[in-house]
N, C-alpha and C positions, 0 to 999 in steps of 0.2 A: 711303685706307689703302694702304700699300705691301705688296706680296707679297714675302716674303724666303725664299730657299731657298739651299741650299749646305751643309747639314749643320751639325752643332754644332762650331764651331771650338774650343770649350772642351775637346773630347776630344782635340785634337791634342797630340802630345808637345812639351812646352815645357821640357824638361830643359835641361841646359847646352849648350855649344857643340859637342858631339860630333855631327858630321854624317857619320858613316859613312865616314870617311877622305876626304871630299871635299877638294879643293884649295881652301882658303879664300882669298879675295881679301885685299887689303891695306887694313886699316882706316887711318884718318887718322893715328893714332899707336899706338905699342905699347900693347897691352892694350885696344884698342878694335876694334870691328867696324863695318862700314858697311852700312846698309840703304838701298838705292836705291829711291826711289818714282818710278815713271814713269807719268804720267797724261795723259789728254786730258780736259779739264774745260770743256766749252762751255756748261754750263747751271747754274742755281742748285742743282739736285738733285745733280749731279756734284760741285759745289763743297762742298756739305754733307757728302757721303760722303767726299771727300778729307780735309776737316778732321777728321772723326770718326776716320778711319784714322790720321791723323797724331797726334791726341790719344792714341790707344792706343799707337802706336809710341814716343811720347815720355813715356809714363806715368812718374811719379816713381819707381816701384819698379823700373823698367828702367834699368840703368846700363851704361856702357861701349859703347853703341850710338850711333853717329853717324847721324842720319837726313838723307839728301841727297835733295832733291826736284827733279825735272826734268820739264818738259813733254815729252811724247812726241816732239815735233818738234825738241827741243833735245838730248835725251839721246844720248850717244855710246857707241861701243864702249869708249872709255877709262873712262867712268863705270861701265859694266857690269863691266869687268875689275877695277876698283878696289873693287867692292862684294862683300859676302859674302852678300847676300840681296836679293831683288827683290819689290817690291809693285807690281802693275800695275793701273791703273784705266782703264776705257773705257766709253763708251756703246755700246749696240747700235744700229748704223746700218744700216737695211735688212737686218737679220738677220745682221750681221757686226760684227767689231771696227771701231773708227773707223779711217779712213785714216791718222790720225796714229800710232796704235799699230802698224798694219801697216807703216808707213814705218820706225818704230823697229826692229821686228823685221828688216826687210829690210836695214837699215844695220848691225846688230850680229851678224847670224846667223853668217856665216863667220869674222869676226875673233874671235868669242867661243866658237865651237862647242866646241872641245876644252878650253879653259882654264876654262870655267864649269860643266862637267858635275858633277852632284851637288849643286849649290847650291840652297838652299831658296827658294821663292817662294810668293806668295799673290796672288790677283786678285779684283777686284770688277767687276761689270758692271751697268749701269743701263739701263733702257729702258721703253717703254710696251707693247711686245709683241715676241714673237719673239727671245728672248735665246739660244736654243739654238745658233744658228750662231756667235755671238760666243764663247760658252763652249767650243764644239767647236774653234774656231780657236785659242783660247788653249791649250787642252789639247794640240792637235796640235803647235803650234809649240814650246811649252815641253817637251813630250816629246821632240821631235827635238833640242832643245838639251841634253837630259839633266837638266833642272832638276827638283827634287823638290817637289811641292806639300805645304805644311804643313797645308792644309785644303782642302776643296772650294771651287771658285770661288763667291764670294758673289753671288747674283743678286737684284737689287732691281727690282721692277716698280712703275711709277707713282711718285708723289711719295714720296721717302724719309721714313718716319715715325720715331717714337722707337725702335721695335723695329729698324728697318733701320739707323739710325745707331748704335745700341748694338752691333749685329752688326759694323758697320764698325770701330768702336772696338776690339772684341774681336779682330777679324782683325789689325789693326795691332799690337796688344799681343802676340798669339800669335807672329807672325812675328818681332818684335823680341826677344821672350824666347827664341826658338829660337836666335838667334845671339848672345845676351848672353854675354860672356866669363864663365868661371867665376871665382869669387873666389880 
């Protein structure tokens, strides 16, 4: 059974696209917004969590949000600049984020620092022990970028069970709903 923590994402504000005056990136076409999913998915557990997050972000009740998925080693500053929100997924490796997600942050930090301040993000971390360092790293880096968390980082210990996957699905839906264009 997996241990899940990170607060109740259902309590997050999922209102319209008002993001407190944040400079919103460019969606694929007028009237759409873009959610960039950056992940490092080296295991079946991480794959299941990614798929659950994507199912939530692509829920049929969410419209006008283009979901773009990039492995952490492929995602670029251009991807980040063109997106309106970010979903980050990483395993906890030796108590820290994966090298792939750290590489992503290293590549995009300065090119995106000013242009992406205030944009919403969410994150999920999976491991078998010691998730604190990975969660702290995500918090520190995203805070320095000026990104705004829509929910606490979702922490899943052990094999993701039904509860953990439901939390992943909800996390994806909450983030997508946050940037869903108003009718």
